[in-house]
C-alpha positions in Angstrom: 56.5 97.8 208.9 57.5 99.1 205.4 54.7 99.3 202.8 55.9 98.3 199.3 55.3 100.8 196.8 52.1 100.5 195.0 52.2 99.4 191.4 50.3 100.9 188.6 46.6 100.8 189.1 44.9 98.3 186.9 43.2 99.8 183.9 39.6 99.5 183.7 38.3 97.6 180.7 36.7 99.6 177.8 33.3 99.1 176.5 33.7 98.7 172.6 30.8 98.2 170.1 31.5 96.0 167.2 29.2 95.7 164.2 28.6 92.4 162.5 27.3 91.9 159.0 27.1 89.0 156.5 25.1 88.0 153.4 27.2 85.0 151.9 26.0 81.4 152.7 24.2 80.9 156.0 24.7 84.4 157.2 22.5 83.9 160.3 24.7 81.1 161.6 27.8 82.8 160.5 27.0 85.7 162.9 26.2 83.4 165.7 29.6 81.8 165.4 31.2 85.2 165.1 29.6 86.3 168.4 31.1 83.4 170.1 34.4 84.1 168.5 34.3 87.6 169.8 33.3 86.3 173.3 36.5 84.1 173.3 38.9 86.9 172.6 41.6 87.2 175.2 40.7 89.5 177.9 37.2 90.2 176.4 33.8 89.8 178.1 30.9 89.9 176.0 28.5 92.4 177.6 25.5 92.7 175.4 24.1 91.5 172.0 21.6 93.3 169.8 18.7 91.8 168.0 19.4 90.3 164.6 18.3 92.5 161.7 17.7 91.7 157.9 18.8 94.9 156.1 18.7 96.2 152.6 22.0 96.3 150.9 23.8 99.8 150.6 25.7 100.9 147.5 25.4 97.6 145.6 21.7 96.7 145.4 22.3 93.5 143.3 23.1 91.2 146.1 21.4 89.3 148.9 20.0 91.2 151.9 22.4 91.3 154.9 22.0 90.1 158.3 23.5 92.6 161.0 23.8 93.0 164.6 26.1 94.8 167.2 27.8 93.5 170.2 29.2 95.3 173.2 32.3 93.9 174.5 34.4 94.9 177.4 38.2 94.7 176.3 41.5 95.5 177.6 42.2 99.1 177.5 45.8 98.9 176.4 48.6 101.2 177.5 46.8 104.0 175.5 43.4 104.2 173.6 45.2 104.0 170.3 47.0 100.8 170.9 44.0 99.4 172.6 41.8 100.1 169.7 44.3 98.7 167.2 44.8 95.5 169.4 41.0 94.9 168.9 41.1 96.0 165.3 43.7 93.2 164.5 41.7 90.7 166.6 38.5 91.6 164.4 40.5 91.3 161.0 41.9 87.8 162.3 38.3 86.6 162.8 37.2 88.0 159.4 40.1 85.9 157.8 39.4 82.9 159.8 35.8 82.9 158.6 37.0 82.9 154.9 36.4 86.8 154.2 37.3 87.3 150.4 38.4 90.5 148.7 35.5 92.1 146.8 34.5 95.5 145.6 33.4 98.0 148.2 29.8 97.4 149.4 29.8 94.0 147.8 28.8 90.6 149.5 30.4 89.7 152.7 31.3 86.3 154.3 31.7 88.3 157.6 32.2 92.0 158.2 33.3 93.1 161.7 33.5 96.9 162.2 34.9 98.7 165.3 32.2 101.3 165.9 33.1 102.8 169.2 36.0 102.3 171.7 34.6 103.7 175.1 34.4 107.5 174.7 37.5 108.0 172.9 38.0 109.8 169.6 40.8 108.0 167.7 42.6 108.4 164.5 45.6 106.2 164.0 47.5 104.6 161.2 46.5 101.0 160.8 49.2 98.3 160.7 49.3 96.1 157.5 47.2 93.3 159.1 44.5 95.9 160.0 43.9 97.2 156.5 40.4 96.8 155.1 40.1 93.9 152.7 37.9 96.1 150.4 40.0 97.1 147.3 38.1 100.4 147.1 38.3 101.2 150.7 42.0 101.1 151.8 42.0 104.0 154.3 45.3 103.9 156.2 43.7 105.2 159.2 41.5 103.6 161.8 39.0 106.3 162.9 36.7 105.8 165.9 33.9 106.5 166.3 33.4 104.7 162.8 33.0 107.6 160.4 30.1 106.1 158.5 28.0 104.7 161.5 26.0 107.8 161.9 24.4 107.5 158.6 24.1 103.7 158.3 20.7 102.3 159.4 22.1 98.8 159.5 24.4 100.0 162.2 22.2 102.4 164.0 19.3 100.1 164.4 21.1 97.3 166.4 23.3 99.8 168.2 20.1 101.6 169.4 19.1 98.2 171.0 22.3 98.4 173.3 22.9 102.1 173.8 19.9 104.2 172.6 20.7 107.3 174.9 24.4 107.3 174.0 25.8 110.4 172.3 29.0 109.1 170.8 32.1 111.5 170.8 31.8 114.1 168.0 28.1 113.5 167.6 25.2 116.0 168.5 22.5 113.6 168.8 21.9 110.1 170.6 22.0 106.8 168.8 18.2 106.5 168.9 17.7 109.9 167.4 20.3 109.2 164.6 18.3 105.7 164.0 14.8 107.4 163.8 16.5 110.1 161.3 17.6 107.3 159.0 14.4 105.4 159.3 12.5 108.5 158.0 15.1 108.7 155.0 15.3 104.9 154.2 11.8 103.8 155.1 10.7 101.1 157.4 11.3 98.4 154.9 15.2 99.0 155.1 15.5 97.2 158.4 13.7 94.1 159.8 14.0 92.3 163.1 14.5 88.6 162.7 15.8 87.5 165.9 16.2 88.0 169.6 19.4 86.7 171.4 18.5 83.6 173.4 21.6 82.6 175.2 23.5 80.8 172.5 22.0 82.0 169.3 19.3 84.4 168.0 15.9 82.9 168.2 13.8 82.3 165.1 
């Protein structure tokens, strides 16, 4: 009996972490709908959802507070980490556009903001395609950098990320997510973030 040659081994999905934020209109409901949109991405599996946070704006104080959360998604790895991360980035930008994301100044109001924070344990720096460029006029970096280069110093990212992966040391960091969160809590004060919901199957509880 002749055994046919084995094909390439299937690639294990990658655990990606995506940050969500909004402060225009019904931000809470927008993030609920965004979670479901992420869960519906082809080949993706929604693995975990953080608590929902109300957070103080950063950079531009004269605007409404933000709602923020983080989701863990198991997504296709792609033929290599760079192309896998870019495919996810393009999907995130497509969801932002579908939700009516407008071009505004950096750190300004957001209908929906989706940031690729982590892509497994990969360190990635790769040129973005045109459809993957940031919509912020003042933040037109041509590179996708993962882990997200600002995540380590943003409490609105660290607080929900610590709900899902407190003991994780992202590539290039020298501290866990929980330690980084606590460090920023000391710097920004406890009023910078407030838990306003726990995920309850289809939405965050009141």
